[in-house]
Structure formats: structure tokens, C-alpha cells
DRENDO-1510 file (C-alpha; in Angstrom, 1 decimal, always signed):
<recs>
REC; n; res; u; v; w
REC; 1; MET; +90.2; +112.3; +90.6 .
REC; 2; SER; +90.3; +115.5; +88.2 .
REC; 3; ASP; +93.1; +117.2; +87.2 .
REC; 4; LEU; +94.3; +119.9; +89.1 .
REC; 5; PRO; +94.0; +124.2; +88.7 .
REC; 6; ALA; +97.1; +125.5; +88.1 .
REC; 7; LEU; +99.6; +125.6; +90.5 .
REC; 8; LYS; +101.4; +128.1; +91.9 .
REC; 9; ARG; +103.5; +126.3; +94.7 .
REC; 10; PHE; +104.6; +123.2; +95.9 .
REC; 11; LEU; +106.0; +122.2; +99.3 .
REC; 12; ALA; +107.0; +118.8; +100.3 .
REC; 13; LEU; +106.9; +117.6; +103.7 .
REC; 14; GLY; +108.8; +114.5; +105.4 .
REC; 15; ASP; +111.7; +112.3; +105.7 .
REC; 16; SER; +115.1; +110.9; +103.6 .
REC; 17; PHE; +112.0; +109.7; +101.0 .
REC; 18; THR; +110.7; +113.0; +100.1 .
REC; 19; GLU; +114.5; +114.5; +100.7 .
REC; 20; GLY; +115.6; +112.5; +98.0 .
REC; 21; MET; +117.9; +110.3; +99.5 .
REC; 22; SER; +120.3; +108.1; +97.5 .
REC; 23; ASP; +119.1; +109.8; +94.3 .
REC; 24; GLU; +121.4; +111.8; +91.8 .
REC; 25; LEU; +123.2; +115.1; +93.1 .
REC; 26; ARG; +122.3; +118.5; +92.1 .
REC; 27; PRO; +124.8; +120.9; +91.3 .
REC; 28; ASP; +124.4; +121.6; +95.0 .
REC; 29; GLY; +125.8; +118.7; +96.4 .
REC; 30; ARG; +122.1; +117.6; +97.7 .
REC; 31; TYR; +120.4; +114.4; +96.4 .
REC; 32; ARG; +117.5; +115.7; +93.8 .
REC; 33; GLY; +115.0; +113.2; +94.6 .
REC; 34; TRP; +111.4; +112.1; +93.3 .
REC; 35; ALA; +110.1; +115.5; +94.3 .
REC; 36; ASP; +112.5; +117.4; +92.3 .
REC; 37; ARG; +111.9; +115.8; +89.5 .
REC; 38; LEU; +107.9; +116.4; +89.8 .
REC; 39; ALA; +108.3; +119.9; +90.3 .
REC; 40; ASP; +110.5; +119.9; +87.2 .
REC; 41; ALA; +107.3; +118.0; +85.2 .
REC; 42; LEU; +104.5; +120.7; +87.2 .
REC; 43; ALA; +106.7; +123.7; +86.0 .
REC; 44; GLU; +106.5; +122.8; +82.1 .
REC; 45; LYS; +102.5; +123.3; +82.7 .
REC; 46; ASP; +102.2; +125.6; +85.4 .
REC; 47; PRO; +105.8; +127.7; +84.6 .
REC; 48; GLU; +105.0; +130.4; +87.6 .
REC; 49; LEU; +105.0; +127.4; +90.1 .
REC; 50; THR; +107.5; +127.8; +93.2 .
REC; 51; TYR; +108.7; +125.3; +95.1 .
REC; 52; ALA; +110.2; +124.4; +98.6 .
REC; 53; ASN; +111.7; +121.3; +100.0 .
REC; 54; LEU; +111.6; +121.1; +104.0 .
REC; 55; ALA; +112.1; +117.6; +104.2 .
REC; 56; VAL; +114.9; +116.0; +106.3 .
REC; 57; ARG; +116.5; +112.7; +106.9 .
REC; 58; GLY; +115.8; +110.6; +109.9 .
REC; 59; LYS; +112.9; +112.3; +111.5 .
REC; 60; LEU; +110.1; +111.2; +113.1 .
REC; 61; LEU; +106.4; +112.1; +112.8 .
REC; 62; ASP; +105.8; +114.6; +115.4 .
REC; 63; GLN; +109.2; +116.6; +114.1 .
REC; 64; VAL; +107.9; +116.5; +110.6 .
REC; 65; VAL; +105.0; +117.8; +111.9 .
REC; 66; VAL; +106.6; +121.0; +114.4 .
REC; 67; GLU; +109.7; +121.4; +112.2 .
REC; 68; GLN; +108.0; +121.3; +109.0 .
REC; 69; LEU; +103.8; +121.6; +108.8 .
REC; 70; ASN; +103.8; +124.6; +110.4 .
REC; 71; PRO; +106.5; +126.7; +108.5 .
REC; 72; ALA; +104.6; +125.2; +105.8 .
REC; 73; LEU; +101.1; +126.6; +106.8 .
REC; 74; ARG; +102.7; +130.3; +106.6 .
REC; 75; MET; +104.1; +129.6; +102.9 .
REC; 76; MET; +100.9; +129.1; +101.9 .
REC; 77; ASP; +100.1; +132.7; +100.0 .
REC; 78; ASP; +97.2; +131.1; +98.6 .
REC; 79; PRO; +96.1; +127.6; +99.8 .
REC; 80; THR; +94.0; +127.2; +96.5 .
REC; 81; THR; +96.6; +126.8; +94.1 .
REC; 82; THR; +99.3; +124.8; +96.8 .
REC; 83; LEU; +100.5; +121.2; +96.7 .
REC; 84; VAL; +101.5; +119.9; +99.9 .
REC; 85; SER; +103.1; +116.5; +99.6 .
REC; 86; PHE; +103.5; +114.8; +103.1 .
REC; 87; HIS; +105.0; +111.7; +104.7 .
REC; 88; GLY; +105.8; +111.2; +108.0 .
REC; 89; GLY; +105.7; +107.9; +110.2 .
REC; 90; PRO; +107.6; +105.5; +108.8 .
REC; 91; ASN; +110.9; +106.2; +110.8 .
REC; 92; ASP; +108.6; +105.5; +113.9 .
REC; 93; ALA; +107.2; +102.4; +112.7 .
REC; 94; LEU; +110.8; +101.0; +112.2 .
REC; 95; ARG; +111.5; +101.1; +115.8 .
REC; 96; PRO; +110.6; +98.4; +117.9 .
REC; 97; ARG; +108.2; +99.6; +120.4 .
REC; 98; VAL; +106.2; +102.0; +118.0 .
REC; 99; ASP; +102.3; +102.7; +119.3 .
REC; 100; LEU; +100.8; +101.7; +115.4 .
REC; 101; GLY; +97.6; +102.9; +117.1 .
REC; 102; ASP; +98.7; +106.0; +118.0 .
REC; 103; LEU; +101.3; +107.1; +115.1 .
REC; 104; THR; +98.2; +106.3; +112.6 .
REC; 105; ARG; +96.0; +108.8; +114.9 .
REC; 106; ARG; +98.9; +111.5; +114.9 .
REC; 107; TYR; +99.3; +111.2; +111.2 .
REC; 108; ASP; +95.6; +111.6; +110.6 .
REC; 109; ARG; +95.2; +114.5; +112.6 .
REC; 110; ALA; +98.7; +116.4; +110.7 .
REC; 111; VAL; +96.5; +115.2; +107.6 .
REC; 112; ARG; +93.6; +117.2; +108.6 .
REC; 113; LEU; +95.3; +120.5; +109.3 .
REC; 114; LEU; +96.7; +120.2; +106.3 .
REC; 115; ARG; +93.3; +119.8; +104.7 .
REC; 116; ASP; +91.9; +122.2; +106.7 .
REC; 117; SER; +94.4; +124.6; +105.4 .
REC; 118; GLY; +92.6; +124.4; +101.7 .
REC; 119; ALA; +95.5; +123.4; +100.1 .
REC; 120; THR; +95.7; +119.7; +97.7 .
REC; 121; VAL; +97.4; +117.3; +99.9 .
REC; 122; MET; +99.1; +114.5; +98.4 .
REC; 123; LEU; +100.2; +111.3; +100.6 .
REC; 124; PHE; +102.0; +107.9; +100.2 .
REC; 125; THR; +102.1; +104.5; +100.8 .
REC; 126; VAL; +105.4; +102.9; +102.0 .
REC; 127; ILE; +106.6; +100.4; +100.0 .
REC; 128; GLU; +106.5; +97.2; +102.2 .
REC; 129; ARG; +109.5; +95.3; +100.8 .
REC; 130; ALA; +112.3; +96.3; +99.2 .
REC; 131; GLY; +113.6; +92.7; +97.7 .
REC; 132; GLY; +114.2; +91.4; +101.1 .
REC; 133; SER; +114.2; +87.9; +103.0 .
REC; 134; GLY; +114.3; +86.9; +106.0 .
REC; 135; ARG; +112.3; +87.2; +109.4 .
REC; 136; THR; +113.4; +90.8; +109.6 .
REC; 137; ALA; +112.3; +91.6; +106.7 .
REC; 138; ALA; +108.8; +89.7; +107.2 .
REC; 139; ARG; +108.1; +91.9; +110.2 .
REC; 140; LEU; +108.6; +94.9; +108.9 .
REC; 141; ALA; +106.9; +94.0; +105.5 .
REC; 142; GLN; +103.8; +93.3; +108.1 .
REC; 143; ARG; +104.2; +96.6; +110.2 .
REC; 144; PHE; +104.3; +98.8; +107.0 .
REC; 145; GLU; +101.6; +97.1; +105.7 .
REC; 146; ALA; +99.4; +97.9; +108.6 .
REC; 147; LEU; +100.6; +101.7; +108.2 .
REC; 148; ASN; +99.8; +101.1; +104.6 .
REC; 149; ASP; +96.0; +100.4; +105.4 .
REC; 150; ALA; +95.7; +103.7; +108.0 .
REC; 151; ILE; +97.3; +106.2; +105.2 .
REC; 152; ARG; +94.6; +104.8; +102.5 .
REC; 153; GLU; +92.0; +105.3; +105.4 .
REC; 154; THR; +93.6; +108.8; +106.0 .
REC; 155; ALA; +93.1; +109.3; +102.2 .
REC; 156; THR; +89.9; +108.8; +101.8 .
REC; 157; ARG; +88.7; +110.4; +104.8 .
REC; 158; HIS; +90.1; +114.0; +104.3 .
REC; 159; GLY; +90.0; +114.0; +100.4 .
REC; 160; ALA; +93.7; +113.7; +99.9 .
REC; 161; ARG; +95.7; +112.5; +96.7 .
REC; 162; LEU; +97.1; +109.0; +97.5 .
REC; 163; VAL; +100.1; +107.9; +95.8 .
REC; 164; ASP; +100.2; +104.1; +96.4 .
REC; 165; GLN; +103.5; +103.2; +95.8 .
REC; 166; ALA; +103.3; +99.6; +98.0 .
REC; 167; ALA; +100.8; +98.7; +94.8 .
REC; 168; VAL; +103.2; +98.9; +92.3 .
REC; 169; PRO; +105.0; +95.4; +92.3 .
REC; 170; ALA; +107.9; +96.6; +90.2 .
REC; 171; LEU; +109.0; +99.3; +93.0 .
REC; 172; GLN; +109.8; +96.1; +95.2 .
REC; 173; ASP; +112.8; +95.4; +92.9 .
REC; 174; ARG; +115.9; +95.4; +95.3 .
REC; 175; ARG; +117.3; +97.3; +91.4 .
REC; 176; MET; +115.3; +100.2; +92.4 .
REC; 177; TRP; +116.8; +100.8; +96.1 .
REC; 178; ASN; +119.8; +101.6; +97.4 .
REC; 179; PRO; +121.8; +98.5; +99.0 .
REC; 180; ASP; +120.7; +99.9; +102.4 .
REC; 181; ARG; +117.0; +98.8; +101.5 .
REC; 182; LEU; +116.0; +102.5; +102.8 .
REC; 183; HIS; +115.9; +104.6; +100.2 .
REC; 184; LEU; +115.2; +104.7; +96.7 .
REC; 185; ALA; +117.8; +104.3; +93.9 .
REC; 186; PRO; +117.8; +106.7; +91.3 .
REC; 187; GLU; +115.4; +104.8; +88.7 .
REC; 188; GLY; +113.4; +104.6; +92.0 .
REC; 189; HIS; +112.8; +108.0; +92.4 .
REC; 190; ARG; +111.9; +108.5; +88.5 .
REC; 191; ARG; +109.4; +105.9; +88.9 .
REC; 192; VAL; +107.8; +107.4; +91.9 .
REC; 193; ALA; +107.8; +110.8; +90.2 .
REC; 194; ALA; +105.8; +109.9; +87.5 .
REC; 195; LEU; +103.3; +107.8; +89.5 .
REC; 196; ALA; +103.0; +111.2; +91.4 .
REC; 197; PHE; +102.2; +113.2; +88.4 .
REC; 198; GLN; +99.8; +110.6; +87.1 .
REC; 199; THR; +98.3; +110.8; +91.0 .
REC; 200; LEU; +97.6; +114.5; +90.0 .
REC; 201; GLY; +95.8; +114.0; +86.9 .
REC; 202; ARG; +98.5; +114.7; +85.0 .
REC; 203; VAL; +99.6; +113.0; +81.9 .
REC; 204; ASP; +103.0; +111.7; +81.3 .
REC; 205; ALA; +103.9; +112.2; +77.3 .
REC; 206; SER; +105.8; +109.0; +77.2 .
REC; 207; SER; +102.6; +107.4; +78.1 .
REC; 208; ARG; +100.1; +106.0; +75.4 .
REC; 209; ASP; +96.5; +104.9; +75.6 .
REC; 210; ASN; +95.9; +101.4; +76.6 .
REC; 211; GLU; +99.3; +100.2; +77.4 .
REC; 212; SER; +100.6; +99.8; +81.1 .
REC; 213; PRO; +101.9; +103.3; +82.1 .
REC; 214; TRP; +106.3; +103.0; +81.5 .
REC; 215; TRP; +107.2; +103.4; +85.3 .
REC; 216; THR; +105.1; +99.8; +86.6 .
REC; 217; MET; +106.7; +98.3; +84.0 .
REC; 218; PRO; +109.4; +95.3; +85.7 .
REC; 219; LEU; +113.1; +95.6; +85.0 .
REC; 220; PRO; +114.5; +92.4; +83.1 .
REC; 221; PRO; +114.8; +89.4; +85.0 .
REC; 222; PRO; +118.2; +89.8; +86.8 .
REC; 223; PRO; +120.6; +86.8; +87.0 .
REC; 224; PRO; +119.7; +84.1; +89.1 .
REC; 225; ALA; +120.8; +84.0; +93.2 .
REC; 226; SER; +121.4; +80.6; +95.1 .
REC; 227; ARG; +119.9; +80.7; +98.5 .
REC; 228; SER; +123.7; +81.1; +99.9 .
REC; 229; GLN; +124.2; +84.1; +97.7 .
REC; 230; GLU; +120.3; +85.4; +99.0 .
REC; 231; ILE; +121.8; +84.8; +102.8 .
REC; 232; ALA; +125.2; +86.5; +102.3 .
REC; 233; ALA; +123.5; +89.5; +101.0 .
REC; 234; ASP; +121.2; +89.5; +104.1 .
REC; 235; VAL; +123.8; +89.2; +106.2 .
REC; 236; GLN; +126.1; +91.8; +104.9 .
REC; 237; TRP; +122.7; +94.3; +104.4 .
REC; 238; LEU; +122.7; +93.8; +108.8 .
REC; 239; ARG; +125.9; +94.8; +108.9 .
REC; 240; SER; +126.5; +97.5; +107.2 .
REC; 241; HIS; +123.2; +98.9; +107.4 .
REC; 242; LEU; +120.9; +97.4; +110.2 .
REC; 243; ALA; +123.3; +97.4; +112.9 .
REC; 244; PRO; +124.8; +101.0; +112.3 .
REC; 245; TRP; +120.8; +102.4; +112.6 .
REC; 246; ILE; +120.5; +100.5; +115.7 .
REC; 247; GLY; +123.9; +102.0; +116.9 .
REC; 248; ARG; +122.1; +105.5; +116.1 .
REC; 249; ARG; +119.1; +104.7; +117.8 .
REC; 250; LEU; +120.8; +103.2; +121.2 .
REC; 251; ARG; +123.1; +106.5; +121.3 .
REC; 252; GLY; +119.9; +108.8; +120.9 .
REC; 253; VAL; +121.4; +110.0; +117.5 .
REC; 254; SER; +119.8; +110.6; +114.2 .
REC; 255; SER; +120.8; +111.1; +110.1 .
REC; 256; GLY; +119.5; +114.5; +110.4 .
REC; 257; ASP; +120.9; +115.9; +112.8 .
REC; 258; GLY; +122.5; +118.7; +112.2 .
REC; 259; VAL; +121.2; +118.3; +108.7 .
REC; 260; ARG; +119.4; +121.5; +107.4 .
REC; 261; SER; +116.6; +121.1; +104.7 .
REC; 262; LYS; +117.7; +121.7; +101.2 .
REC; 263; ASP; +114.9; +124.3; +99.8 .
REC; 264; SER; +113.7; +125.8; +103.1 .
REC; 265; ALA; +111.8; +128.7; +100.8 .
REC; 266; PRO; +109.9; +128.8; +98.3 .
REC; 267; HIS; +111.9; +129.4; +95.0 .
REC; 268; SER; +111.1; +129.4; +91.1 .
REC; 269; VAL; +111.2; +126.2; +89.0 .
REC; 270; VAL; +112.9; +126.4; +86.2 .
REC; 271; SER; +112.5; +123.2; +84.3 .
REC; 272; PRO; +114.9; +121.3; +81.8 .
REC; 273; PRO; +115.2; +121.1; +78.6 .
REC; 274; ARG; +113.4; +118.1; +77.2 .
REC; 275; LYS; +115.9; +115.6; +75.9 .
</recs>
């Protein structure tokens, strides 16, 4: 796609991925995340840019629509100069009895509503496997693959920009992820922000012609791990992260309960100085 016109507003909607979970902390104690990083990069070219991040961890698709999408529509002073990133559905897909067909139809309706507003809409595929192994990881990867197929179809159908992070093998490296295997580590957030920047038709100054972009390059090989070490890591993950997650589901509790969005109203973006 061609480059965008000057942007005056960026609205980020979604769950923990867009909130920025497990990235570096901002001065206010909230996570930074790829969306904050992207806003900084966009503001270097579009200094009038204002930004709001309405995302909250743990939210299901319908909650993102009701609690974030509708308020975002009211924040669009000029939709033609507004960028909206939309990410919802992965938390639904994690649930054992999810109806993927129904989920993807509701996702498609939400994207259509955003596109009908006249705003530029940016969508994301889900990274299908964060370096995990075993039957649980394989089952989730299969489910996310089906979700990604639907997201790609929706992006094509409605003319949305697609940040296809699932197509970047380097992002599957476990070192790009927090130990919970659900949230990106700082290096992962850096790379997703750069990929989104490119998806919007902007040129990363650190990339040169005829070279693969830096965010697609693999990390140096890690020290070899034995099968027993891999199994031990999987068991630790099950105990420390998956079991508590299942416990919250059984109690009807969400990690986002009581959490407010970190930037509920558009504010001016001040770009950090280049290093």
C-alpha cells in the first residue's frame, strides 16, 4: 500500500498486546508497548499527532467493541486523518469452548464498523507459537492459525492494513517473549512497532535497500537445550502461568478487572530525541 497522508490522531484498541504488557515501564509506571513506540515514530513525521491507548489486558472481543470501539468512534474529529489499531479475539480463542466461526464473524463486523467511519484501520495476526512445545502449544497454534486466516480475509475484504506478525519467524523466538508466553518482551515490542511502521508505508531509517529489515533478523542461536530442560521449562510454565490463568477463568475473574486504560483521551505525542 502507498504511504498515508499526514496523521493527526492514533487510537489503539485491544487487550494486553496493545496495552503493552511486559514491555519497559513508562515514568507513570504503566507498560510502554509497541503502540507507544509506534506513536513516537509516527510523531517524528506528523508532529501534530495525538494518541490514545484504550486497550486493557484480559479483554474479550465483545468487551473491546463495547468499551473501546464505540468511544473511539466519538474521538474521531477527522476520520480521514485518524489511524485506529484494532486487536481483539485472541483471549476468546484461548477458551476451550470457543466457536471460532462465530468469533471471526463478530470480529469482521467490528472491523467493518471501523472502516465505515472513514478511518485507516490496522489489524494484527497472532503469533501462533512462542517457542513452546508439547500438545498444549500445538493445539493453541492450530487454533491461532485458523484465527489468522480469518483476520487476513477480513483485512482484504475491508481494505485494512495488516501487520502480519505471524509471518515473521524471528518473533516466534521464545526470547522475544515474557516467560508467560502470552506477552511480548521489550525486544518483541520493538520489532512489532517497526513492522507496524513499515505496514503503514513509512520507511525505517535503519533499514537499507536490498537488505532484510532488522526486525526480521533472528537473534544469535541460544545455547542448546536438552529435551529434559525443555520439558522442565514447559512444566514450570504450566505451574506458574497456565494454571493461574485457568484458575481465574474458573472463578470468572479477569486480569483486567479494575484496570483502566493508560491513555483514555487523546494527548499530544512528544517524540524522544534520536540517539
